[in-house]
Each structure stands twice: as C-alpha cells, then as structure tokens.
VEXVO-36582 format. One line per field, with one value per residue (C-alpha): residue number from 1; chain; x, y, z. Coordinates in Angstrom, 3 decimals, always signed. Each point is the difference from the previous one (the first is absolute). Layout:
residues N
num = [NUM:...];
cadena = [A:...];
east = [X:...];
north = [Y:...];
up = [Z:...];
***
This chain:
residues 302
num = [1:2:3:4:5:6:7:8:9:10:11:12:13:14:15:16:17:18:19:20:21:22:23:24:25:26:27:28:29:30:31:32:33:34:35:36:37:38:39:40:41:42:43:44:45:46:47:48:49:50:51:52:53:54:55:56:57:58:59:60:61:62:63:64:65:66:67:68:69:70:71:72:73:74:75:76:77:78:79:80:81:82:83:84:85:86:87:88:89:90:91:92:93:94:95:96:97:98:99:100:101:102:103:104:105:106:107:108:109:110:111:112:113:114:115:116:117:118:119:120:121:122:123:124:125:126:127:128:129:130:131:132:133:134:135:136:137:138:139:140:141:142:143:144:145:146:147:148:149:150:151:152:153:154:155:156:157:158:159:160:161:162:163:164:165:166:167:168:169:170:171:172:173:174:175:176:177:178:179:180:181:182:183:184:185:186:187:188:189:190:191:192:193:194:195:196:197:198:199:200:201:202:203:204:205:206:207:208:209:210:211:212:213:214:215:216:217:218:219:220:221:222:223:224:225:226:227:228:229:230:231:232:233:234:235:236:237:238:239:240:241:242:243:244:245:246:247:248:249:250:251:252:253:254:255:256:257:258:259:260:261:262:263:264:265:266:267:268:269:270:271:272:273:274:275:276:277:278:279:280:281:282:283:284:285:286:287:288:289:290:291:292:293:294:295:296:297:298:299:300:301:302];
cadena = [A:A:A:A:A:A:A:A:A:A:A:A:A:A:A:A:A:A:A:A:A:A:A:A:A:A:A:A:A:A:A:A:A:A:A:A:A:A:A:A:A:A:A:A:A:A:A:A:A:A:A:A:A:A:A:A:A:A:A:A:A:A:A:A:A:A:A:A:A:A:A:A:A:A:A:A:A:A:A:A:A:A:A:A:A:A:A:A:A:A:A:A:A:A:A:A:A:A:A:A:A:A:A:A:A:A:A:A:A:A:A:A:A:A:A:A:A:A:A:A:A:A:A:A:A:A:A:A:A:A:A:A:A:A:A:A:A:A:A:A:A:A:A:A:A:A:A:A:A:A:A:A:A:A:A:A:A:A:A:A:A:A:A:A:A:A:A:A:A:A:A:A:A:A:A:A:A:A:A:A:A:A:A:A:A:A:A:A:A:A:A:A:A:A:A:A:A:A:A:A:A:A:A:A:A:A:A:A:A:A:A:A:A:A:A:A:A:A:A:A:A:A:A:A:A:A:A:A:A:A:A:A:A:A:A:A:A:A:A:A:A:A:A:A:A:A:A:A:A:A:A:A:A:A:A:A:A:A:A:A:A:A:A:A:A:A:A:A:A:A:A:A:A:A:A:A:A:A:A:A:A:A:A:A:A:A:A:A:A:A:A:A:A:A:A:A:A:A:A:A:A:A];
east = [+0.000:+1.170:+0.172:+2.108:+2.414:+0.083:+0.897:+2.659:+1.465:+0.219:+1.358:+2.302:-1.497:+1.803:-1.295:+2.052:-1.639:+0.271:-2.023:-2.612:-0.456:-1.194:-3.057:-3.315:-1.508:-3.451:+0.068:-0.752:+1.202:+3.204:+2.455:+3.082:-1.401:-0.886:+3.600:+1.608:-2.107:-0.626:-3.291:-2.011:+0.013:+3.737:-0.911:-2.264:+2.053:-2.120:+2.163:+1.541:+2.596:+3.646:+2.796:+2.628:-2.231:+2.646:+2.592:+2.629:+1.079:-0.654:+2.584:+2.450:+3.587:+1.859:-0.943:-2.055:+0.263:-2.788:+0.825:-3.231:+0.587:+3.194:+1.164:-0.946:+0.184:-1.556:+1.897:-2.106:+1.699:-2.118:-3.246:-0.848:-2.410:-1.120:-3.523:-1.239:-2.645:-2.907:+0.137:+3.769:+0.928:+2.814:-2.135:+0.416:+3.693:+0.672:-1.688:-0.092:+2.770:+2.238:+3.088:-0.235:+0.047:+1.910:+2.605:+3.712:+2.245:+0.443:+3.358:-1.327:-2.473:+2.770:+2.155:-2.897:-0.463:+3.714:-0.242:-3.100:+0.616:-3.459:-1.373:+0.004:-2.599:-0.094:-3.105:+0.337:-3.198:-1.051:-1.908:+1.092:+3.683:-0.045:-0.470:+3.780:+2.032:+1.683:+3.349:-1.130:-1.868:+3.020:+2.260:-2.418:-0.198:+3.811:+0.081:-2.437:+2.124:+2.946:-1.879:+0.535:-2.877:-2.694:-1.297:-3.156:-0.570:-3.650:-1.452:-3.523:-1.199:-3.229:+1.904:-0.982:-3.612:+0.141:+2.935:+1.190:+2.192:+2.442:+0.958:+3.001:+3.251:+1.682:-2.292:+0.708:+3.736:-0.433:-1.879:+1.488:+3.197:+0.072:+1.887:-0.322:-3.610:-3.405:-1.908:-3.709:-2.474:-3.300:-2.377:-3.478:-2.830:-3.408:-2.387:-0.014:-0.434:+3.604:+1.294:+0.369:+2.118:+2.747:-0.062:+0.131:+2.938:+1.805:-0.568:+1.441:+3.167:+0.353:-0.490:+2.692:+2.448:+3.445:+0.449:+3.704:+0.613:-2.751:-1.484:-3.726:-2.469:-2.573:-3.248:-2.589:-3.101:-1.651:-3.580:-1.970:-3.666:-1.650:-3.667:-1.386:+3.036:+0.464:-2.242:-1.692:+0.601:-0.001:+2.404:+2.492:-0.246:+0.631:+2.923:+1.743:-0.442:+1.312:+3.038:+0.808:-0.275:+2.719:+2.354:-0.812:-0.834:-2.949:+1.840:-2.063:-3.540:-0.091:-2.807:+0.499:+2.127:-1.345:+1.030:-1.223:-1.647:-0.585:-2.636:-2.544:+1.896:-0.257:-2.313:-1.047:+2.135:-3.011:-0.305:+3.683:-0.301:-3.111:+1.837:+3.043:-2.022:-1.913:+3.215:+0.747:-0.520:-0.304:+3.679:+2.911:+2.116:+3.010:-2.005:-1.317:+1.412:+1.710:-0.847:-3.663:-1.672:+1.609:-1.226:+3.346:+2.963:+2.430:+2.587:+1.510:-0.493:-0.746];
north = [+0.000:+3.625:+0.404:-3.161:+1.336:+3.445:-1.530:-2.161:+3.078:+1.954:-2.808:-2.840:-3.387:-3.325:-3.348:-3.222:-2.886:-2.038:+2.537:+0.344:-3.742:+0.443:+1.970:-1.814:+1.001:-1.079:+2.548:+3.541:+1.238:-2.031:+1.467:-0.813:+1.893:+2.939:+0.269:-0.484:+1.569:+3.723:+1.375:+3.051:+1.131:+0.713:+3.138:+1.262:+2.017:+0.686:+2.788:-2.121:-1.860:+0.995:-0.420:-0.739:-1.545:-1.318:+2.730:-1.805:+3.312:+2.081:-2.070:-0.511:+0.502:-1.085:-1.187:-3.190:+0.072:+0.794:+0.323:+0.395:-1.917:+0.245:-3.623:-0.914:+1.367:-0.924:-0.411:+0.367:-2.611:+0.165:+1.400:-3.290:-2.674:-3.366:+1.365:+3.525:-0.405:+2.383:+0.987:+0.634:+2.968:+0.892:-0.115:+3.766:+0.019:-2.655:+2.166:+3.780:+0.295:-2.820:+2.155:+1.386:-3.374:-2.345:+2.155:-0.365:-2.829:-1.348:+1.567:+3.008:-2.203:-2.320:+2.964:+1.125:-3.471:-0.286:+3.283:-0.917:-2.894:+0.427:-1.701:-3.650:-1.208:+0.611:-0.698:-0.680:+0.931:+1.390:-0.784:-3.499:-0.518:-3.529:+1.412:+0.459:-2.823:-2.331:+1.569:+3.593:-0.958:-1.840:+2.978:+2.266:-2.392:-0.172:+3.777:-0.315:-2.750:+2.423:+2.258:-1.635:+1.622:-1.233:-3.050:-0.663:+0.068:-0.011:-0.628:+1.198:-2.011:-1.228:-2.445:-3.066:+0.987:+1.149:-1.983:-2.751:-1.590:+2.862:-1.723:-2.040:-1.129:+2.848:+2.498:-1.524:+0.228:+3.634:+1.124:-2.125:+0.898:-2.273:+1.588:+3.521:+0.852:-1.546:-0.336:+0.806:-0.333:+1.852:-1.259:+1.209:-2.537:+1.664:-2.850:-3.799:-0.425:+1.195:-2.967:-2.345:-3.147:+1.946:+2.781:-2.484:-1.766:+3.332:+0.785:-3.402:+0.791:+3.300:-1.696:-2.550:+2.623:-1.387:-3.160:-0.161:+3.266:-0.190:+3.208:+0.175:+2.814:+1.545:+0.219:+2.656:+1.105:+3.372:+0.040:+3.023:+0.260:+0.414:+0.609:-2.716:-2.230:-0.948:+2.253:-3.111:-1.798:-3.525:+0.968:+1.579:-2.900:-2.506:+2.040:+0.439:-3.644:-1.200:+2.290:-1.140:-3.631:+0.435:+1.923:+3.597:+2.323:+2.323:+3.103:+2.989:+0.710:+3.488:+2.227:+0.916:+3.135:+3.343:-0.614:+2.163:-2.386:-2.759:+1.540:-2.557:-2.672:+1.792:-1.221:+2.163:-0.021:-1.301:-2.970:-0.800:+0.078:-2.176:-2.624:+0.146:-0.551:-2.762:-1.934:-0.181:-3.493:-1.419:-0.371:-1.114:+2.729:-1.114:+0.570:+3.414:+3.198:+1.759:+3.620:-0.020:+2.075:+3.376:+3.013:+0.471:-2.324:+0.391:-2.061:+0.487:-2.604:-0.979];
up = [+0.000:-0.381:+3.790:+0.300:-2.596:+1.621:+3.382:-1.649:-1.672:+3.247:+2.212:-0.962:-0.810:-0.038:+1.205:-0.225:-1.792:+3.214:+2.011:-2.741:+0.329:+3.593:-1.149:+0.211:-3.321:+1.177:+2.821:-1.108:+3.415:-0.012:+2.562:-2.088:-2.971:+2.242:+1.236:-3.423:-2.737:-0.678:+1.225:-0.976:+3.648:-0.245:-1.915:+2.786:+2.480:+3.033:+1.396:+2.768:-2.058:+0.263:-2.514:+2.679:+2.686:+2.398:-0.521:-2.065:-1.525:+3.097:+1.894:-2.849:+1.235:-3.137:-3.480:+0.392:+3.821:+2.478:+3.716:+1.939:+3.249:+2.069:-0.207:-3.573:-3.512:-3.320:-3.269:-3.143:-2.140:-3.147:-1.345:-1.709:+1.220:-1.402:+0.495:+0.662:+2.683:-0.413:+3.701:+0.128:+2.189:-2.434:-3.153:-0.480:+0.924:-2.638:-2.598:+0.304:+2.655:-1.183:-0.470:+3.535:+1.725:-2.285:-1.737:+0.690:+1.111:+3.536:+0.851:+1.930:+1.852:+1.192:+0.982:+2.205:+1.510:+0.807:+1.893:+2.034:+2.405:+1.507:-3.135:+1.006:-2.476:-3.734:-2.046:-3.714:-1.774:-3.324:-2.112:+0.842:+0.891:-1.355:-3.494:-0.011:-1.465:+2.465:-0.872:+0.605:+3.139:+1.367:-0.660:+1.854:+2.960:+0.087:+0.522:+2.885:+1.552:+0.200:+2.438:+3.408:+1.886:-2.382:+1.856:-1.992:-3.751:-0.931:-3.454:-0.719:-2.964:-1.540:-2.205:+2.088:-0.767:-3.605:-1.435:+2.405:-2.685:+0.728:+3.264:-1.122:+1.536:-1.837:+1.707:+3.410:-0.595:-1.038:+3.112:+2.796:+1.850:+3.074:+2.863:-1.402:+0.800:+0.499:-3.271:+0.139:-2.851:+0.305:-2.605:-0.836:-0.142:+0.130:-0.782:+0.487:-3.757:-0.386:+2.010:-2.964:-0.006:-1.785:+2.601:+2.875:-1.644:-0.371:+3.676:+0.917:-1.979:+1.869:+3.364:-0.798:-1.203:-0.757:+2.084:-0.852:+1.873:+2.577:-1.405:+0.743:-0.547:+2.310:-1.966:+0.793:-1.866:-0.329:-1.227:-1.080:+0.884:-3.400:-0.691:-2.235:+0.568:+3.637:+2.101:+1.342:+3.285:-1.455:-2.791:+2.404:+2.420:-2.768:-1.320:+3.362:+0.989:-3.357:+0.202:+3.522:-1.043:-2.636:+2.273:-0.955:+2.895:-0.767:+1.146:-1.148:-1.028:-1.484:-0.985:-3.647:-0.073:-1.194:-3.590:-2.846:-2.440:+2.572:+2.236:-1.169:+1.972:+3.339:+2.733:+2.918:+3.135:+1.907:-2.376:+0.433:+3.760:-0.154:-2.049:+2.235:+3.155:-1.751:-0.588:+3.704:+1.307:-3.521:-0.885:+2.204:+1.577:-2.044:-3.206:+0.990:-1.535:+2.855:-0.682:-0.870:-2.658:-0.597:-1.879:-1.684:-0.332:+2.858:-1.830:-3.425:-2.652:-3.532];
***
C-alpha cells in the first residue's frame, strides 16, 4: 500500500528470511509481523515521540561513545542490524541523525576509556554489534581487553532472535577473552513465538561458550512491552518461563521508549504496572525480571 511504502521510505526495512518464516500467515494480528513489517502508524507522530529518546547524543563524550552512568559506557559499534525492528528506540538516529552517532573511528573513544578508570563495564551496541565480521569484532574486543579496569563486556544483540545462525564458534572466539573480563550477552526476545528450535539451539551454544578455555557467557534478556505483541499476562508468563528454562535470565521489562514513529506500540504506565503485578506469584523468582516495568530504559542497549 502507499502508506506501507511511505513508512519503508522513512525508516529502514530489512527482515531476514529466517525471521519472516516465524510469521503465522493465517493470523492477521501476528506479533512477529507487527514487530518486523512497516506500518502506516509509523507516519503518525503524536507529539510525544523523541528522536533521541534515551539521550545517546546528549551524553556523547566521543565519537560513537555514550557515557551516561558512572561505571559503564556504551560503544555504538555499527548502525546496521539483521532486522530493523519497528519499535527500535534508535530508528531515528539510524536515519536522520546517522552521522551524529555513527561517524568516525573508535580511536577517540578508546582514548577516553583509557583515561576513565571508573568505567568498569563497556556495552557494545549498535545497530547490532554482531553485524561486524568475526575478524573486526575480535580486533575490537582485543582493544577492550587492553584496558585493565574494564571488568565486564556486554553485548546487546537481537541476533539470537532474528538470525541465530550467526552464533558460530568463530563468533564465540571473537567475543570471549577468558581471564580478561566477564562476557555478558543481553538478547531481546519479546514473544514466545520467537523461541524457535533454531533460537534455542543458538542460546545453547552461547551458554556452552568455548569449553576448551572454560569461557562461559552470562545470558540476560530485555523485553519491551509492546501493544499488540506482548501486552498480555499469559504471553509474558509463557515468555519468561521459557527463557528461564533455557538459561536466559529475564532481566528487564521496559515500557516502549518515547520514540518518534513508534508511539503506536506504547501501552499506558497503568497497564504496564497491572501486568507486572499480575506476574507476581506466577513465575519463579529466578525467572522474574529484577527491575520491573519502567517508563524509560535505565540501561543502554540495542
């Protein structure tokens, strides 16, 4: 339709064949399709949407580097993703403000990190950091490993959801540096339908890590509360239980950020709180996101 094409022209569109295959074509309200395909509502700005909703640019301290919280910083590795989610809080930054966030190399960012020992955790985000080749990713991780006070390296990636075939031994060798820092992967499952056999197999490979070096990975998940996708108690309960059963800790449940072009995904704060309270007593403590539903993301991520 013309509105579909207009939305696709304004905001990037790319969906891997694998993820398209998760769509139930008999369901006109399919949650996978809602997250992946352009929608006419993306063109309706309600006046609340922001183009830098979590302050990536407001807290930029060097090209590609955001330092918002004292003990951690965020490196914007790439503006590319295997899939451009329609609710993404960087959908404007990856389009109209691309040069502001993703221009330049990493040299100034690493100079900053070497001068700030209070930064003990570095988050690699994007886009999706795993869009880099294994060689480029490994070279970047080697630079991080040379900074002694970085104790945790965190990857925010939706690749286990949208393209789990990316999780290979080569990727594990690129991201793991046993003895240098703890490796954390924060993935982004929003609906039980995304937990396919391929995705579960990819998660198992991440959990195993590199047995030869004893390098394992802490796996966390951040979900976004999305109208028409997972704003339902049974759906969230099923998702969190399934994640816990495969060794992924449901870490965050976010309200959808104030994103221009994604307002149609936002639920009310009251609805989020209702769902959160409804989950109590229905999932084990170990499977429960630890921070509850928040109006805006308190953590950085992809």
